[in-house]
C-alpha angles and dihedrals in degrees: 000000000000116000094240111116128169093199136023131199114249129185086238087071092059114115094191098252107111098208093046092047090051090050091049088054088053091052090052090050091051091047089055092047090051091051092049090051088056090058093061119089131252121318093004090059092046095049093045091045092053092048092048095044091052090052090047094052092050092046093047091051091051091047094048091048089053093050093045092049090053091048093050092047092055096037091241107201094219095049096115093049092046092048090051090053089053093047092049091051094049091049091051093049093047091048090052092050091049091051090048091050092048091056098250116154107279133187107202093188091055090051092048089052090049090052092048093048094046094048094047094045093045092050094043095048116018100028092043088057089053091049092049091048091053092046089052090049090052092049092049091048092050091047092049091049091049091049091051089049092051093046091053092051094051 
């Protein structure tokens, strides 16, 4: 793999949920693969782009299902908004793939940049909120447990 990436994982992108962070790293890897496929010429670029975008769509759907299951389990107050963001993104990607398949003018680099920007913004804003919410739940739970422990000792 060429060493040309449009996005790199950074610990600052971690939301503190191991599985979700690992999946985010996978999304970043796929975004870079998509970008690299755009750098190839002609039919090679098209074939590689289609293969990578299919993998990306499948991976994104798995990732979104993971996040949404976590949010439902904890009664996350922003679940509906977060789910709509996911649905909107998937629709946009599927529309882009359909346009590509139908022969409409397509700028793969522009799409790779869109994917990068969406993933980074979504992680940095929406997913960070989820991570903070869960961290606060953990703190409250630990404080409540500590208070119960203290009350029992007294």
